[in-house]
N, C-alpha and C positions, 0 to 999 in steps of 0.2 A: 189407472187401468193396469196396474201391475199384474193383476191376475190374467189379463188378456193383453199380451204384448202388442206394442205398436206395430210390429212388423207386418202382420196381417197379409197385405197384398200390395203389389205395385202393378198398375195397369199397363198393359202393352197395347199400344195403339197401332192400327194398321197403317202401312205406308200410304201416304196420300197420292203419291205419283211415282212412277218408275222411269228409268232412263229409256226403256224400250217398252212401248205400249203392248207389244206382243208377249212380253214376259211378265207374268204375274207371280210375285214372290209372297208366299204365305207360310209362316212357320206353323206347322201342325201341332207343335207342343205348347203354343200360347194362344189364349183366346184373344180375339180382337174386340174392340170396344162395342161394335155393333152386335156382337154375339153375347157380350158379357152381361150388360145391365138389364136383368130380367126379374130378379127376385128380391125379396126383403133381405135375405142373408147377404146377397151381393151388394145391396145398398149399404148395409151396415159395415161390411168389409171395406167398401169404398171410402167411408168416413174414417175408419181406422187408418187407412193408408195416408190420409192427410196428417194425422197425428205423427205418423212415422217420420215425416219431414222435420219435425221438431227435434229429433235426436241425432241429426246429421252433424258432421263437423262444421258445416257452414252456419248452422243455427245454434242450438243450445248445448250440443256436445262440447264445443270448444270455442270456435272463432267468433261467433256472435257476441259471446261474453267477453272474450279477451280484447277484441278490437273496440269494445265500448269502454270497458274499465280502463284500458291503457291510455285513453285520450283525456281522462279526467285529471284533476289536480290531486286526487287522492291516491293515485297509482303512478308508477314510473317503470319504464322498461329496464329489464335486467337479463336480457336473453342473447345468446349467441346467434339466434335466428334473426337475421336482419329485418325481415318484414315486421316483426313484433315491435322492435325498437323504433322502426321508421313510422309505424302507426302512432306510437306513443309520443314521438316528437314532431308529428304532423308533416313528415317528409315522404310518406308512402307513395311509391310510383304507381302509375296506372296498370303496370304489368304484374302487380303483386298477386300471387296465387291465393292467399287467404281472402283478399278483397273479392276475387272472382268466386271463391267458394261460397261466400255469404250471399252474393247476388244469385248464384245458381240454385242454392238450397231454398231460398225464399220464393223464387219463381217456380221451383218445383212444387212447393206447397200450394201456390196460387193455381198452378195448372191442375193439380189434383182436386182442389176445391171446385174449380170451374167444371171439371168433369162431373162432379156430383150435381151441380146446378143444372147441367145439360141433360143428365141421364136419370136422376132419381125421381123428379116430379111425375113422369109418366108411369112409373112402376105401380102396379096394383098391390098395395100393402097397407098396414095399419096407419091411419092418418096421423095419430099422435106421435108414433115413432118417426114417421117421415118428417114431421115438423121439427122434431128434436135433431134429427140428422142434418137437416138443412140449416138449422140454427147453429149447430157446431161448425158447419162448413163456413157460414158467414163470419162467425167469431174468429176462426183460424185464418181466414183470408184477411179479415180486418187487422189481425195481429201482424200478419206478414207485411201488409202495406204500411202499418204503423212503424215497423222496424225498418223497412226500406226508406220511408220518409226521414227517419232520424239518422240513418246511415248516409243516404245519398242526396237528400233534399228533393230532387226531381227525378222521376223514373216513369216508364210507361205504365199506364193503368190498363190491365188486361182483364176482362170480365167474361170472356167466352173462350171456348176451345177453338183453336184455329181450324177453319174449314178448308183452306187451301194454302198454297205456299206463300201467296201474297200477304196472308195474315201473320206470317212469321216475323215480319218486320214492323213491329209496333212502334208508334211514334211516342216521343217523350211527352208526358202530360205536364200541365202547369202545377206548381206547388199547391195552389188552391184546389185544383181538381183532384189531386192525389189525396189531400186531407178530406175532401168531400166524400171520397170513396171509403176512406177509413171510417168516417162517422156513419155513413150509410150502412156499411156492413155491421158495425156494432149496434146500430139502431135495430136492424132486422133481427140480429141475434137476441137482443133483449126481449123481443116479442115472441120468440119461438123456443127459447130455452127454459127448462124447469129450474126451480130454485135448488133442487137436489135430485138425485136419481134413486133415492131411497125407496120411493113408493111408486115409481113408474112401472108400467107393464110392458115387458119386452126384453130383448136380449141385453139391454143396457141396465137392467134393474140392479140397483145396489152398487154399480160400478163407480169407483172414486177416481177422479183425475180427468173426467170429461168436463168440457166447458159448461158453465152454469149461467143462469140469469145474473147472479151477482158478479161474476167475472165480466160479463158483457157490459153491465151497468158501470162497473168500475173503469174498464178500459174506455168506454164511451166518455165518461167524465174526464178521464186523463187526456183524451184526444181534444175535447173542448178546451181544457186548460192549456194545452200546448198551442192552441190557436187563439188564446186570450179571450175566449168566449166565457167570461167569468160566471155569469148568472146560469148559463146552461150547464157549466161544470158543477157549480154548487148544487143545482137541482138534482143532479145524478148522485153526488156524494151524500146528499141528505137522505136519499132513499136507503142507502146502505147503513147510515148512522142511526136513524130513528124512523125509517119507513115501516109501514105495517107488515110488509112481507119479507123484506131483505135485511132486517136488523138482526142478523144471525151471526155476525162476525164480532170477534173480540181479540184483544191482544193476549197472547200467551204469556204466562208469568215469566218464563225463561226465554230471554231474547235469543240465546244460542240455539234454541229448538227450531228456529226458522232456517237453519243452515246445516242441519245434521241429517243423517239417514234414519234417525228415530223421530217419532212424533211428527211425521210428515202429513200433509193435507190436514193441518190442524185448523183451529178456529180463526187463526189470523190469515190464513191463505185463501185468496180468492181464485188464484190459478197458478199451478205449477207444472212444469214439465216432468213427466214420470221417468225416472231412471231406476235401475236396479242392479245389484250385484249379480254377476252371472251364476254364482253359487245358489242364488235364489230362483232365478228365472231361466238359467241356462244360457248357452251361447258361447261360441269359440272364435267368432270372426268379428273384428272391430266394426262398429257401425259408423264408419267414416263417410260412406257414400256408395254409389253404384247400385246395382240391383240387390234389394234385400232378399235374404234367404233365411231358411229356418234356423240356421246356425248363427245368425246375427246376435250380437250382444245388444243390450239396451243400457249402455253405460255412458257416463260423462267423464271427460278427462280434465275438467277444470281443476279438480282437487289436486291432481298430480302436477299440473302445470303451475299451480300457485304454491304448492308445498315447499317448505324451506329447504335450503341446501342440506343434502344428506337424506332427504325424504322425498324429493321430487325435483322438478326442473327449476323452480324459483325464477320463472321467466318474467315476473312482475313483482315489484315491491311496493309496499305502502310508502307514501312520501313522509318525510319527517314532519311536514306541516300538519297532515291529518293526525299523526300521532300526538303532536303537541296540542292540537285543537281539542282532543279528548281531555287534556289536562288543564284546560282553562277554567273549569268549574268542577268542584267536588260535590259529592252527594251530600244529603242533609246530615249524614253521619260523619262527614269529613273524609270520605274515602274516594278512591278513583271512580270515575264513571265506569260501571261494570261492563259497558259495551266496548271499552277499550280492549280488554283482554279476550273478549268474545269475537272481536273483529280482527285484531292484530296480535301476532305472537311476538312478545318482547320480553326481555329479561328484566324483571322487576325485583330487586333484592328484598327478600322476606315476604314477597307476595306471589311472584311467579318465576320460578327458577327451573322449570321443566318445559319440554316440548315432546309431544307424542309419548308422554309418560316416561320420559327418560331425562336425565340431567341435561341441561342446555349445552349443546355441543358446538355452537357457533360463536363468533365474537359477541360479547355481551352488548355491544352497541348496535348490533344488527336488528332489524325488525322485518317481519314477514307477514303475509296474509294468513289469517286463521279461518275466516268465513269460507265455507264450501270446501274445506280440507278436513281430513280425519283427525287433525290435531285436537286432542281433548275429548274424543269420542271413545268411551270405554270399549275395550276389545279390539281396538285398531292401533296398536302401538307402533306398527310400521307398515300399515296396510298399503300405503301409496309408494313404497320404495321399489322402484323398478317396474311398476305396472300402471296401467291407465284404465282401471275399471271401477271408478267410483259409482256408487249407487245412490248418491245424494241427489234428491230432486232439486231442480232449479226453480226458485220461487219467482214467478213473473210479476205478480201483484200481491202486495200484503195490505192488511187493514191499516197498519200504521201509515202507509202511503196515502190511503184514503183520508185519514184524519189530517195529515199534514197538507194535502192538496186542498181539502175543504177550508182549512185555516187560511191558506194562501188566497183562495178564491174570495173568501169573506174580506180579507184585507184589501184586495184589489177592488172590491165593491164599496170600499169606504167604511166597512164594518170592522175596524181594527180591534176594538175592544172585544167583539164577539169571537175573534180568532183565538184568544188566549186559552180557553178551556180545552180546545182540541189539540193544541200543541202540548198542553200540560198533561194530557192523557199519555202521550208518548214519553214525556219527561218523567212522569210518575214511575213508569216501569224502570227507568234508569235511576230512580231514587234521587232525582235532582230537585232543588228547591222550587217553590211556587214562582213561576215567572211573573205573575201579576204582582207579587210582592217585591221581587228583586229588580224588575224593570217595569214599573207601572207606567201607564199613560204613554206608551210608545207612539210615535207618529207612524204614518203609513210607510215611509221610507225606512225608518228604524225597524219596523216589523219585517219589511222585506229582507233586510240584512240579517235579522234574527232567524227568519225562516231559512235563509241560505246556510247559516251556521247549523241549525237544527237538522236540516236535511243532510248536510255533509256527514254528521255524526251517525245518524240513524241509518243511512243508506250507503255508507262507504263500502266500496268493493261489491256493489250490487248493480253496476251498469246504469246508474242514475246520474252521476255527477256531470258528465260532459253534456248530456241532454239538458240538464238544468242550466248549465253555463251558457249553452247556445240560446235557449229560449228566453233567458233573462237579458240577453244582449251584452253580456259582460265582455266578450272579446272585442266589441266595437265601442267600448267605453274605455277611454285612455286610463283612467284611474283604476278601474277594475282589472284591466289587462295587466297593468303594472303590478297589481296585487297578486294576480295569478302567477306571474313570473317569479314572485317571491315564494309562492307555494310550491311550484314545480318548475325547475329551470327549463324543462322541455317546451314550455310555452314561449320561450325566447326565440324558437325557430318556427313558431306559427306565423303564417301569412294569411291574409283574408281569403276565405273560401276553403282553406285547408282543414277547417274544423270537421268537414265531411270527408268520407271516403270517396275517392275518385270513381267514376264509372269505369268498369274494367275495359282495358284497351281491346281485349278480344271481342267484346260486345260492340264497341264502336267500329271495329274493323268489318264486322259482318252485317251490321244493321245501319243502312244509310239514313234511316229515319230517327236514329237515336242521337240525342244532343249531349255534348259534354256538360258536366255540372260545374259548379264553382271550384271544385277541387282538382279538375283536370288541367 
């Protein structure tokens, strides 16, 4: 929706109670909720406000990405900001500001979605548009709870707008209840969302970037996979691979196109968060949080945070292990896996001796992230130097992930031989040999290890690795934990439970019904 900025609207809710019943405070400059939700336009703006929460510092602008990548064995901390390094080595305290920002931003999204559920159904408006709006709200709330589940493990599940002060203190839900909510929201979204907005009638006609049925089916399958409901997961992925309605996705030929500001919302993308250069959409105020205003930017600062020394903060670095992992297998032509230099900036004599279209200026032994930076994008020789206004969309779900997850589900269902072709589709783009020829007849466990390797290379620096490590149980397997420590020394300071972010201390202090999680 780059043509229609996410900013849109932030709802102002009337105070539920005052200190003095004789004093009634109403801001005449702001509409209250009971006066606002009346028209189709207001319903549409209300859903745009939910999307707005995706571009905050606590979500995809920065911290949600950084605090996921940093905990994997593919990235390590390299920041003077202690919070970032502490997240990366699993010693983050409960008082960390970024941990609080993530919590607050996702619950803001949930609150806005709950407002839509409470207020849009009674509005007299086009029924098809209403269904699409509610479907988007379900998808976005499902995504928020999915992220909260992977960050914190157990959190309160809130599905209604607080009616009184006693509702402010939500109780912690069980892990099973939390995931049931994720699955329920995605299920509802699949039933209500269109395959695309190209032919719908209404204000959303032709808009790119809104949640679609394919995005909901993909995230539903991913949620099932994370809960080890293998058949249910496979059923969803199959709809996207060869279903009659949703087999519209395909891998783009150029892997790097998935992480640049060009060729966005392409055939491989099921859902991505829409960012834009302020020169394109305007804006002079950073979208870090607070009340959105017309001058807000719609930018992402991940690119500047990851950019190499001299071009950005270089707050995180790829591990030497993930760099070496790319070199364990050459292409059919005897060359490097092309994803290496599309993922990592490294000095390769005779192959890659530049960065940001300039001669390599750092130690030739140093390696840096290239995904989601402007390194290698024509026209951006020094775009990130000193500024934080990346317009690169963040890809939340790609078709290559669908293929790899389908292969994993098949393997877990005992159909190991059937998993090969779906892995090979991803390998083919990287020009890698036929896995069925190089490693025929793998056992289920061997295939699990192979999928671990394949996912590490395909999704490095994409906020996937730590979630894979957690759901595969590697941290509680002595041999796998020892292996992780060789990949990234930061795992040497991991202790049980610390794979998650702690529940923010500020929340525990004010909510007596909130329980600590294993990281507290």
